Every structure is written in structure tokens, then in C-alpha cells.
C-alpha positions in Angstrom: -95.6 146.7 -57.0 -95.8 144.9 -60.4 -99.6 144.0 -59.7 -100.1 147.9 -59.2 -98.3 148.6 -62.2 -100.5 145.8 -64.1 -103.7 147.5 -62.8 -102.1 150.8 -63.9 -101.5 149.6 -67.2 -104.8 148.2 -67.4 -106.5 151.4 -66.6 -104.6 153.3 -69.3 -105.4 150.7 -72.0 -109.1 150.8 -71.2 -108.8 154.7 -71.4 -107.1 154.4 -74.7 -109.8 152.2 -75.7 -112.4 154.7 -74.8 -110.6 157.3 -76.5 -110.4 155.6 -79.8 -114.4 154.8 -79.4 -115.0 158.1 -78.6 -113.0 159.4 -81.6 -114.5 157.0 -84.3 -118.4 157.7 -83.2 -120.7 158.8 -86.0 -121.0 162.5 -86.8 -117.7 163.1 -87.3 -116.2 164.4 -90.4 -113.5 166.5 -91.7 -115.2 169.9 -92.8 -112.0 170.9 -94.5 -111.3 173.7 -92.0 -107.7 174.2 -90.8 -106.9 172.8 -87.4 -106.4 175.2 -84.6 -103.1 176.2 -84.2 -100.6 174.4 -82.0 -100.7 175.5 -78.1 -98.9 175.1 -75.2 -98.8 171.8 -73.5 -97.7 173.3 -70.0 -100.0 176.0 -69.4 -103.5 175.1 -68.2 -106.0 177.7 -68.9 -109.3 178.0 -70.6 -107.3 179.4 -73.7 -104.6 176.9 -73.6 -104.4 173.4 -75.2 -106.6 171.0 -73.5 -104.1 168.2 -72.4 -105.3 165.9 -69.7 -102.1 165.9 -67.8 -101.6 169.7 -67.8 -105.3 169.9 -66.5 -105.1 167.3 -64.0 -101.9 167.1 -62.1 -100.3 164.8 -59.4 -101.0 167.5 -57.0 -104.8 167.2 -57.9 -104.6 163.5 -57.5 -103.2 163.6 -54.4 -106.2 165.9 -53.1 -108.7 163.1 -54.3 -106.7 159.9 -53.9 -104.3 160.9 -51.0 -100.6 161.0 -50.5 -100.1 157.5 -51.8 -101.5 158.7 -55.4 -98.8 157.9 -58.5 -99.0 158.5 -62.0 -100.2 156.0 -64.3 -98.3 154.5 -67.1 -100.6 155.9 -69.7 -99.7 159.4 -69.0 -97.8 160.5 -72.2 -97.3 163.9 -74.1 -98.6 162.2 -77.2 -102.6 162.5 -77.6 -104.5 160.5 -80.2 -105.6 162.6 -83.1 -108.0 162.4 -86.0 -108.7 165.3 -88.3 -111.6 167.0 -86.1 -110.5 165.8 -82.4 -107.5 165.6 -80.0 -107.8 163.0 -77.1 -105.6 163.2 -74.2 -105.9 160.9 -70.9 -104.2 161.3 -67.5 -104.7 158.7 -65.0 -103.4 158.3 -61.4 -103.6 155.4 -58.8 -103.1 155.0 -55.5 -99.7 153.0 -54.5 -101.0 151.0 -51.4 -98.6 147.8 -52.0 -98.6 144.5 -53.6 -100.8 142.6 -51.4 -104.0 141.1 -53.0 -106.1 143.4 -50.3 -104.2 146.4 -51.2 -104.6 145.8 -55.2 -108.2 145.3 -54.6 -108.6 148.3 -52.5 -106.6 150.3 -55.1 -108.3 153.6 -56.3 -107.7 155.4 -59.8 -108.6 158.8 -61.1 -108.4 159.6 -64.8 -109.3 162.6 -67.1 -110.0 161.7 -70.8 -110.2 165.2 -72.7 -112.0 165.3 -76.1 -110.7 168.7 -77.4 -112.2 169.8 -80.9 -109.6 171.1 -83.6 -112.3 172.5 -86.0 -116.1 172.8 -86.3 -116.7 169.3 -86.9 -115.1 168.4 -83.7 -117.2 170.6 -82.1 -120.3 169.6 -83.5 -119.3 165.9 -82.8 -118.5 166.7 -79.2 -122.1 168.7 -78.7 -123.8 165.6 -80.4 -122.4 163.3 -77.7 -124.5 165.7 -75.1 -127.6 165.8 -77.5 -129.0 163.3 -79.9 -126.2 160.6 -79.4 -126.1 161.0 -75.7 -126.1 157.3 -74.3 -129.2 155.9 -73.0 -129.5 155.3 -69.0 -127.4 158.4 -68.2 -128.5 160.9 -65.6 -128.3 164.6 -66.4 -126.1 166.5 -64.0 -126.5 170.3 -63.3 -123.9 172.7 -62.1 -120.8 171.4 -64.2 -119.9 172.8 -67.3 -122.3 174.1 -70.2 -124.1 170.7 -70.0 -122.9 167.3 -67.9 -124.4 163.8 -67.5 -123.4 160.6 -65.4 -122.9 157.3 -66.9 -123.2 154.6 -64.4 -122.2 151.9 -66.7 -118.5 153.3 -66.9 -118.6 155.1 -63.6 -117.9 158.6 -65.5 -118.8 162.1 -65.2 -119.1 163.4 -68.8 -118.9 167.5 -68.9 -119.1 169.5 -72.1 -117.5 172.8 -71.5 -116.4 175.3 -73.9 -117.1 172.8 -76.6 -114.4 170.4 -75.1 -115.6 167.1 -73.9 -114.1 166.2 -70.3 -114.5 162.5 -69.1 -113.9 162.2 -65.3 -113.7 158.8 -63.6 -112.8 158.2 -60.0 -112.9 155.5 -57.5 -112.6 151.7 -57.6 -110.9 150.1 -60.5 -114.2 148.4 -60.8 -116.3 151.0 -63.0 -119.7 150.0 -61.4 -118.7 150.8 -58.1 -117.7 154.4 -58.9 -120.2 157.1 -57.5 -121.6 160.3 -59.1 -120.3 162.1 -55.7 -116.9 161.1 -56.2 -117.2 162.3 -59.7 -118.4 165.7 -58.3 -115.6 166.0 -56.0 -113.0 165.4 -58.8 -115.0 167.9 -61.1 -114.9 170.6 -58.2 -111.1 169.9 -57.7 -110.3 170.4 -61.5 -113.1 173.3 -62.0 -110.7 176.0 -62.4 -108.8 174.3 -65.2 -111.7 173.0 -67.3 
């Protein structure tokens, strides 16, 4: 179980690192506008707060990973924030035991939500799907306003209503994740995004 916890912590740390990189990309600046009013963390609707763990629940994770899914250690109610962006992440992992084989076979699912707080945040999110879109990604139709698959990180990136959602599911090794798994996760979460 300690090794499984180590994997979960590693996934959470990597997710937090991605959140910090995402928040500090060029093109973000405080435009002086007032941040959006605080919203409920417990209601997952298109008009409510975009907190990852309100949008992606343990019940959703069990649909994707099976009944052995457990919450990752990085799931907190304290998102990372800048003047323009609020980032939250929710991670689940399969609890299949402590053996080396079980740990190597562990699967994870995580949702990172990059919610804009003002126009600068909206512009920054949109920019990541436009001029700042990474090289080597594949456009994906049918998800959000616009979406792409990033094979380097094994992530499905979706822009929906100015909010950037990053979905990761599958092996703990990013290069082994598939677009099909990402789409399956997006389908499960579609009503919440």
C-alpha cells in the first residue's frame, strides 16, 4: 500500500507541476478586472465553480477504473490561483495491492481544471488552443468548443465555455495512455464540463 501511495503522491506532484507551468505560460496578465465572485464548491453545473473534484467524483472514477479506484492524495479543496486563473486537480488511482506487478499495472485518472477568473484568464486559455497550441498534438472533434490530444503527456485537452480541462487516464506512464481512453473519460464527464 505504501508503494501505491507513493505512486498517487507522484501523480499529484506531477499534476501540481503541470498546473504551475500552465498558470505561468506567456500571454497571461492581470487586466485589472474584478475576479469572478466565489462560487459553490459542491455543485457541479456549467454555471457553478469549476473545481475538479466537484466535476470528477469517485463514482465517475469507478466507472472508468473499476471498483478498486481510490482518491489520490493530491485531492484538496485548495486550488492554485493567480490573478487570472484558478487551477484545481482531482486524481484517482486503482488500489490493486502492494506487489510490484500490481503497482506496475496501476491505472490513474485525473482532471485538471484551469478556470478563468477574468478576461485575461479567458484569453490565456483560448491562446493555448490557438497560437500557443503545442507542436505535435492532434486536433480532436466532438469535445467542447475545441480539443486536442497531446501524446507526450497522454492528455486530452478540452476548451469548453472558456475553461480549459486536461484529462489524463490510463497507465502511470504518460506515453502509454491512449486517445480512446481520454475520449471515454470525456464522455463520462461530459455533463459536468
